[in-house]
C-alpha positions as CSV (number, residue, x, y, z in Angstrom):
1,Q,2.8,13.8,12.8
2,V,0.3,13.6,10.2
3,P,-0.5,10.6,9.0
4,L,-0.4,9.5,5.9
5,V,-4.2,9.9,3.4
6,E,-5.0,6.2,2.1
7,S,-8.3,5.8,-0.2
8,G,-9.6,2.8,-2.3
9,G,-9.9,-0.2,-0.4
10,G,-13.7,-1.8,-0.2
11,L,-15.6,-5.0,-0.7
12,V,-14.7,-6.8,-3.5
13,Q,-15.4,-10.9,-5.4
14,A,-12.8,-12.8,-5.6
15,G,-11.2,-12.2,-9.4
16,G,-11.7,-8.9,-8.6
17,S,-9.7,-5.8,-8.3
18,L,-9.4,-3.0,-6.1
19,R,-6.6,1.0,-6.4
20,L,-5.6,2.3,-3.0
21,S,-3.9,5.3,-3.2
22,C,-2.4,7.7,-1.1
23,A,-0.5,11.0,-0.6
24,A,2.2,11.7,2.3
25,P,2.2,15.4,3.6
26,G,3.9,17.5,1.4
27,S,5.7,19.4,3.5
28,I,7.8,16.4,3.2
29,I,10.2,16.8,0.6
30,E,11.8,13.4,-0.5
31,L,10.4,10.4,0.1
32,K,12.9,7.7,0.0
33,S,10.2,4.5,-0.1
34,M,6.9,4.2,-0.2
35,G,4.7,0.9,-0.1
36,W,2.1,-0.6,1.7
37,Y,1.7,-3.0,4.5
38,R,-1.1,-4.6,5.1
39,Q,-2.1,-7.2,8.7
40,A,-5.1,-9.9,8.9
41,P,-7.2,-11.0,11.8
42,G,-4.0,-12.7,14.3
43,K,-1.3,-12.2,12.0
44,Q,1.4,-10.2,11.2
45,R,1.7,-6.8,9.8
46,E,3.4,-7.4,6.4
47,L,4.9,-5.9,3.4
48,V,3.1,-6.1,0.8
49,A,5.0,-3.7,-2.0
50,A,7.7,-1.3,-2.2
51,L,8.8,1.5,-4.9
52,T,11.9,3.0,-3.9
53,S,12.7,7.1,-5.2
54,R,14.5,5.2,-7.9
55,G,12.1,2.9,-8.9
56,L,13.6,-0.2,-7.3
57,T,10.5,-2.1,-6.3
58,N,10.1,-5.2,-3.8
59,Y,6.7,-8.0,-3.3
60,E,5.9,-10.4,-1.8
61,D,5.5,-13.2,-3.1
62,S,2.1,-14.2,-3.0
63,V,1.2,-10.6,-4.5
64,R,4.0,-10.9,-7.2
65,G,2.1,-10.5,-10.6
66,R,-0.9,-9.6,-9.0
67,F,-0.5,-6.6,-7.8
68,T,1.1,-3.9,-9.0
69,I,3.1,-1.0,-7.0
70,S,3.5,3.1,-8.4
71,R,4.4,6.2,-7.3
72,D,4.9,9.4,-8.1
73,N,7.3,11.3,-6.7
74,A,7.0,15.2,-7.4
75,E,2.9,14.1,-5.2
76,N,4.5,12.0,-3.1
77,T,1.9,9.5,-3.0
78,V,2.2,6.1,-4.3
79,S,-0.8,3.5,-5.2
80,L,-1.9,-0.5,-5.0
81,Q,-3.2,-1.8,-8.8
82,M,-4.7,-5.2,-7.3
83,N,-5.7,-7.2,-9.4
84,S,-7.6,-10.9,-9.5
85,L,-7.7,-10.6,-5.9
86,K,-7.8,-13.7,-3.4
87,P,-10.0,-14.1,-0.1
88,E,-6.8,-14.3,1.6
89,D,-5.8,-10.7,0.7
90,A,-8.2,-9.5,2.6
91,A,-6.9,-7.2,5.9
92,V,-6.4,-3.3,7.4
93,Y,-3.6,-2.3,4.2
94,Y,-1.9,0.3,5.6
95,C,0.5,2.6,3.7
96,N,4.4,3.2,4.6
97,A,6.9,6.1,3.9
98,V,9.5,6.3,5.0
99,G,12.4,9.5,5.2
100,Y,15.7,11.4,6.5
101,G,14.6,10.0,10.5
102,I,10.6,9.6,9.5
103,T,8.1,6.9,9.5
104,L,5.1,7.4,8.9
105,W,2.1,5.2,8.1
106,G,-1.3,5.9,6.9
107,Q,-4.3,4.8,9.1
108,G,-5.5,1.8,7.3
109,T,-8.1,0.6,4.6
110,Q,-10.3,-2.0,4.7
111,V,-9.5,-4.4,1.8
112,T,-11.8,-7.5,1.9
113,V,-12.3,-10.2,-0.3
114,S,-16.2,-12.0,-0.8
115,S,-15.4,-16.1,-2.2
């Protein structure tokens, strides 16, 4: 399966901002939800934020109010605006998309936050 294509990420100072973007293959007609997970060294992968095709959002408690997820249903893209970044936000961020009978992942993009 063609993976999701991610962009963004990088190195930022604490308090700074980054924007992650992700695109799903155009051959997929409808995606129930798109979102972002992250995995820090030695920790399990966790949901950061997700957005359904009907506009319902779900945020991990520590990012609520700082991160904003948005998506373009027609283009099958999802973005994550990350503001007020903290060192504990540093991780590999993975894009995720769930369709009908299909789940896709991106290859991951590194976010590093310096204190």
